[in-house]
C-alpha positions in Angstrom: 254.5 225.9 -167.2 257.7 227.2 -165.7 258.9 227.6 -169.5 255.8 229.7 -170.2 256.0 231.8 -167.4 259.3 232.6 -168.2 258.6 233.5 -171.7 255.8 235.9 -170.5 257.9 237.8 -168.0 260.1 239.5 -170.4 257.2 240.6 -172.3 255.3 241.8 -169.5 258.4 243.8 -168.4 258.7 245.2 -172.1 255.2 246.4 -172.0 255.3 247.7 -168.0 258.7 249.6 -168.8 257.2 252.6 -170.9 254.6 253.1 -168.2 257.2 252.8 -165.4 259.3 255.6 -166.9 256.6 257.8 -167.6 256.6 260.6 -164.9 253.8 259.8 -162.6 251.5 262.7 -162.1 252.2 264.7 -158.8 248.9 265.1 -156.3 248.1 265.8 -152.8 247.1 262.8 -151.0 245.1 263.7 -147.8 245.1 261.4 -144.7 242.6 262.0 -141.5 241.9 260.3 -138.5 239.4 261.5 -135.3 240.1 260.7 -131.7 237.6 261.1 -129.3 238.7 261.7 -125.6 237.5 262.7 -122.3 239.5 263.7 -119.2 239.6 261.7 -115.9 241.4 262.0 -112.8 243.7 259.5 -111.5 246.5 258.6 -108.7 249.8 258.5 -109.6 252.5 258.4 -107.0 250.2 259.8 -104.5 249.4 262.7 -106.6 246.0 263.6 -108.5 246.6 263.9 -112.3 244.4 264.6 -115.1 244.6 262.2 -118.1 242.8 262.1 -121.4 241.4 258.8 -122.4 239.1 257.3 -125.4 235.7 258.2 -124.9 233.9 254.8 -124.9 231.3 255.6 -122.7 230.1 259.1 -121.7 227.8 260.7 -119.0 225.9 263.8 -119.2 227.7 266.9 -118.7 231.0 265.3 -119.5 233.3 267.4 -121.6 234.5 265.3 -125.1 237.8 266.4 -126.6 237.4 265.9 -130.7 240.9 265.8 -132.4 241.0 265.6 -135.9 244.6 264.8 -137.4 245.6 265.6 -141.2 248.5 264.9 -143.5 249.4 265.2 -147.1 251.0 261.9 -147.9 251.3 262.9 -151.4 254.0 264.9 -153.6 252.1 268.2 -154.3 250.5 270.6 -151.9 246.6 270.7 -151.3 245.2 274.1 -151.7 241.6 275.5 -150.0 241.2 272.4 -148.0 237.5 272.3 -146.5 237.0 270.0 -143.6 233.6 269.7 -142.5 232.7 268.0 -139.3 229.0 267.5 -138.3 228.4 267.8 -134.2 227.4 264.4 -133.1 223.8 263.9 -131.9 223.7 264.4 -127.7 226.5 267.0 -127.6 226.7 270.8 -127.4 229.6 272.5 -128.7 231.5 274.7 -126.1 232.0 278.0 -127.0 235.3 279.1 -128.4 236.7 275.7 -128.2 237.4 275.2 -131.8 241.4 275.3 -132.7 243.3 274.9 -136.0 246.5 276.7 -136.5 246.2 278.8 -139.6 242.8 277.4 -140.3 239.7 279.9 -140.7 236.9 278.2 -138.8 233.2 278.6 -139.7 229.8 277.3 -138.2 226.6 276.1 -139.3 223.4 275.8 -137.8 221.9 274.0 -140.4 224.6 271.7 -141.8 224.6 273.6 -145.2 226.0 277.2 -145.1 228.9 278.0 -142.9 229.9 281.5 -141.4 231.7 283.4 -138.6 229.6 283.0 -135.3 228.4 286.6 -135.2 227.2 286.1 -138.7 224.7 283.1 -137.9 221.4 283.8 -137.2 218.1 281.1 -136.1 214.6 281.2 -135.8 213.2 281.1 -132.4 209.8 281.8 -130.8 209.7 284.6 -128.4 206.3 285.6 -126.8 204.6 283.4 -129.2 206.0 284.9 -132.2 209.0 283.4 -134.7 211.8 285.8 -134.8 215.3 285.9 -136.0 217.7 285.7 -133.5 221.8 285.5 -133.6 222.8 282.1 -133.2 224.7 281.0 -130.3 226.8 278.2 -129.7 224.2 275.7 -128.7 222.6 276.2 -132.0 225.8 274.9 -134.4 225.2 271.7 -136.0 228.5 271.6 -137.7 231.8 273.2 -137.6 234.1 273.6 -141.1 237.8 274.6 -141.1 239.3 275.9 -144.2 243.3 275.4 -144.7 245.0 277.4 -147.2 247.5 274.9 -148.0 248.7 271.7 -146.7 252.4 271.0 -148.2 253.7 267.7 -149.1 254.7 266.0 -146.1 252.8 268.4 -143.4 250.7 267.4 -140.8 248.3 269.1 -138.5 245.6 269.1 -135.9 242.1 270.5 -135.8 239.9 270.3 -132.9 236.8 271.2 -130.7 235.0 270.5 -127.1 231.5 269.6 -126.9 229.3 268.6 -123.5 227.3 265.4 -123.6 223.5 266.7 -123.3 
């Protein structure tokens, strides 16, 4: 068996060398993870300090901090990257809390179409009649960040806050 393996190894290397020598196509490789935290007050050295901890349990009224971290581990820039994040059930978006350096931030009231806040409308019943009104933060169902480009090795953060209902 050893003899057969030793004879096959040079053959296998000979077949692989043309592929190994050929240039590999450059491409972006985006990686993303999310962290959900809440703030708690703790005593440290006789002082009350506010710290963020993982939000493993929540209570009505608490503010949750959602942080999406991204990076490009590839060898080519990623262009016009769109990151959509549906708002989890049971939370309400905190107005003007979405962030992302260099990103265009859009919102959705239906999870399908996205626009700037002043451009969104919803149907609400007023005095027994349905009418279209300007959407407010409580109507948002998703957030979209559009990032122009992410260069190789570049990393960044996107985020928002939401209140537990």
